[in-house]
N, C-alpha and C positions, 0 to 999 in steps of 0.2 A: 889390706884395705878394709875399713869398716863398712857396715851397711849405710851409715850416714854419708860416708865419702862416696859410696856407689850411687846413693840417691842424689847427691850434689852433682856428680858427673852426669847422671841421667838427665837431670834438669838442664845442664849446660848443653848436652847433645840435643835434647828436645827443643830448646830455644834456638839453637843453631840451625836445626832443621827448619824451623818456622821462618827464620830470617834469611835463609839462603836466597841470593839474588837469582832471578830467572835467567835461564840460559836458552837463547834461541836455538831451536832444533827443528828438524823436519821429519819427526817420527811419523810412521803411518797412522798412528792414532792421535796425532796432533797435540793439542794443548794439555790433554789429560796427563801426559808424562813429561812435560817440559822441565819440571824441577826434580824428577825422581833420581836422576843420576847424581847431581850435586848433593841431594839430601842423603843418599846412601853414603857418599864419600865423606860427608860430615860425621856420620856415625862411625865409619871405618877409621877416621883420623883420631877419634876419641875412644877407640875400642879398648876400654879398661880390661886388663887381664887376658886379652886375646893374643894369640901369637902374632907378632908383627915383625917388621912393618908391613902393612897391607898396601898393595897397589891400589891406585885409584881405579874405580870401575869405569869402563867405557861402554857405550851403547853398542850392542851387536844386533844388526838387522836380522840375521839368521836366528839369533836367540829370541828376538821379538816374535818371529814367525812361529817358533816352537811354543812360546807362551800363548800366542793367539790361538793356535790349534787346540790347546788344552782349555783355554777360556771359553771357546765355543761350545764345549761340552756341558758347561754349567754344572759340573760334577760336585761342587761343594767340598772337595777334598783335594789333597795333593795327588799328583800323578805317581803311579808306581815308579820307584827309583830306576828299575831296569828299563822300563819303557821310556822314561825321560832321558836316560843316558843314550839309548839307541836313537831317539828322535833328534837329540842334539848332534850326535855324530853323523846322522843322515843329512842334516841341514847345513853342516859346516863343509868347507872345501874337502874334496876327496883326500883321504889319508890323515885327516886331522883326528887325533886321539884326545878324548876328554877324560882327564884323570880325576878332577874334582868338579862336582856339580851339586846344585841344590835348587829347591823351588819353594817359594812362599805363595800362599793363597789366602784370600779373604773374601767372604761373602758379605756384602754390606747393602743396606737400604739407603737410598739417597734420592734427591729430587731428580726427576727425569730431565736429561739434558745437562746435568751438572757433573759430568764425569771428572773434571779436574778436582772438584771439591771432594768427591768420593775417594779419589786416589790420595789426596792430602790427608783425609781421615784415616785411611789404611796406613799411611806412613807414620802417623802419630801413634797408632796402635802398635805397630811393629817396633818403632824406636822406643816406645814406653816400656817395652819388655826388659830393657836393660836393668830395671830395678830388681828383677828376679835372678840376675846373673851374679854368681859369687866368684869374684876374681881369684880367691884363694884356691878354690877347688876346680875352677874352670867349668862349672856345671850350673844348671838352672836349679836354684834352691831358694824358694820363697822364704822370707824371714819368718821367724816365730814357728808356731806349730801348725801352720797352714797345710792343708791337704792338697794343694795345687800340684799338678803333674809337671814333669820336665818340659812338656810342650809349651808351657807358659812363657818360655823365652826362646823357643825354637826359631822364630822369625829373626830375632836379634842374632842368634848364633849363625844362621844362614847368611845374613847380611854381612857378617864379619869373617866368613870363610876366606881362605887364600884363593880367591877367584879374580878374574880380570874383566869379564864381560857380564853385562846385564841386558835383559830384554823383558819387557812387560807388556801386558795387554789387559783390556777391560771389556767385558761383554755384558750387555743388558739382558738379563735372563727372564725377568718378569716385570710387566708394567701394571701398576695399580691405577684405579680410577681417580685417586686423590692427587695425582701429579707426582707420585713417587714410583721408583723402580727398584728392583733387586739387581745388584751388580756383582759380577764375579771378577776379582782382580787377581792376576797371576804375574809373578816375577820369577824368571829363571836366571840362574847364575852358572858360570862355568869358567874353567881356567883357559 
């Protein structure tokens, strides 16, 4: 597949993400994550060059609790992989083993009280990373002689892992006097 085809697929995924109908849910964090599961599933359905078929993600309350615990730290980085694995296995029913897991994080500035808009902006950022994914190699390889690092499509790769559960959280970490705040968005995934 050429970069032009990848870019066309990226645009289709991006537009599909924007046009996903709302799904009524009762997540602990309410409207901020109303659309995030269907948005992820749109990306997974069009996962160019990723191993498939991919299961549709389902919301996991325990997974959300693990994401919320990390969001509360306002750490501006991904949780250590071993710590995340242990946290997921502690939160799930006894005896549940987690073989595949990942975490996406984003620190964003947005209008105070506008968490759904912040989450939507984060999803656009993560889904937009598809343009850096080379389906021929299965790696993040920016076009041309760009010096960008592999992490430039890490969120896309994590969204398209062979996982089944998603849980996300948002934490307001800093409030500014101008009506804006700094938010930390975390999504955890596991099988």
